[in-house]
VEXLOTI-118335 format. One record per residue (C-alpha): residue number from 0; x, y, z negated; residue in three letters. Coordinates in Angstrom, 2 decimals. Example, Ala and Ser with C-alpha at 12.3 -4.5 7.8 and 13.67 -1.06 7.14 Angstrom:
residues 2
SITE seq       x       y       z type
SITE   0   12.30   -4.50   -7.80  ALA
SITE   1   13.67   -1.06   -7.14  SER
end
This chain:
residues 58
SITE seq       x       y       z type
SITE   0  -49.18   -2.44   13.44  MET
SITE   1  -50.93   -3.49   16.62  LYS
SITE   2  -47.99   -5.99   17.67  GLU
SITE   3  -48.35   -7.57   14.06  LEU
SITE   4  -51.85   -8.01   14.48  LEU
SITE   5  -51.18   -9.65   17.59  GLU
SITE   6  -48.89  -11.84   15.76  LYS
SITE   7  -51.79  -13.05   13.10  ILE
SITE   8  -54.11  -13.75   15.78  ASN
SITE   9  -52.06  -15.37   17.61  THR
SITE  10  -50.87  -17.72   14.80  GLU
SITE  11  -54.12  -18.07   13.55  PHE
SITE  12  -55.59  -19.30   17.45  GLU
SITE  13  -52.51  -21.62   17.00  ALA
SITE  14  -53.59  -23.15   13.63  PHE
SITE  15  -57.21  -23.40   14.20  LYS
SITE  16  -56.48  -25.19   17.10  THR
SITE  17  -54.04  -27.71   16.04  ASP
SITE  18  -55.96  -28.13   12.43  SER
SITE  19  -58.71  -28.75   14.46  ASN
SITE  20  -57.17  -31.89   16.60  LEU
SITE  21  -55.75  -32.99   13.46  GLN
SITE  22  -59.61  -32.95   11.94  PHE
SITE  23  -61.01  -34.84   14.79  GLU
SITE  24  -58.99  -37.12   16.35  LYS
SITE  25  -56.72  -37.79   13.66  GLY
SITE  26  -53.37  -36.02   15.37  ASN
SITE  27  -50.78  -36.35   12.76  LYS
SITE  28  -48.19  -34.19   14.70  ALA
SITE  29  -51.17  -31.69   15.02  ALA
SITE  30  -51.10  -31.26   11.11  GLY
SITE  31  -47.68  -30.88   11.23  THR
SITE  32  -47.95  -27.64   13.27  ARG
SITE  33  -51.19  -26.43   11.54  ALA
SITE  34  -48.98  -26.75    8.55  ARG
SITE  35  -46.12  -24.37   10.16  LYS
SITE  36  -48.57  -22.15   11.76  ALA
SITE  37  -50.47  -21.68    7.96  ALA
SITE  38  -46.95  -20.64    6.65  LEU
SITE  39  -45.77  -18.36    9.29  GLU
SITE  40  -48.83  -16.91    9.02  LEU
SITE  41  -48.79  -16.52    5.03  SER
SITE  42  -45.47  -14.43    5.97  LYS
SITE  43  -47.20  -11.93    8.49  ILE
SITE  44  -49.73  -11.45    6.37  LEU
SITE  45  -48.09  -10.13    3.44  LYS
SITE  46  -46.18   -8.11    5.89  ASP
SITE  47  -49.49   -6.74    6.90  PHE
SITE  48  -50.07   -6.27    3.05  ARG
SITE  49  -46.94   -4.86    2.71  LYS
SITE  50  -47.21   -2.00    5.83  ILE
SITE  51  -51.09   -1.64    5.26  SER
SITE  52  -50.34   -0.04    1.44  VAL
SITE  53  -47.45    1.95    2.82  GLU
SITE  54  -50.15    3.16    5.61  GLU
SITE  55  -52.41    3.87    2.52  ALA
SITE  56  -50.09    6.40    0.53  LYS
SITE  57  -49.46    8.74    3.63  LYS
end
């Protein structure tokens, strides 16, 4: 679970950095990276939800 939380934090930081670059400077490549990070983040958050529900049932 701890590793999963670290992955979430890492991906969120990557998303935040790249989305700010896109918004503030119009960097198109950063926008692509931000969208990729958002997609990966959504996958990781689904895994988190699955594990969290399993832990709550114990």
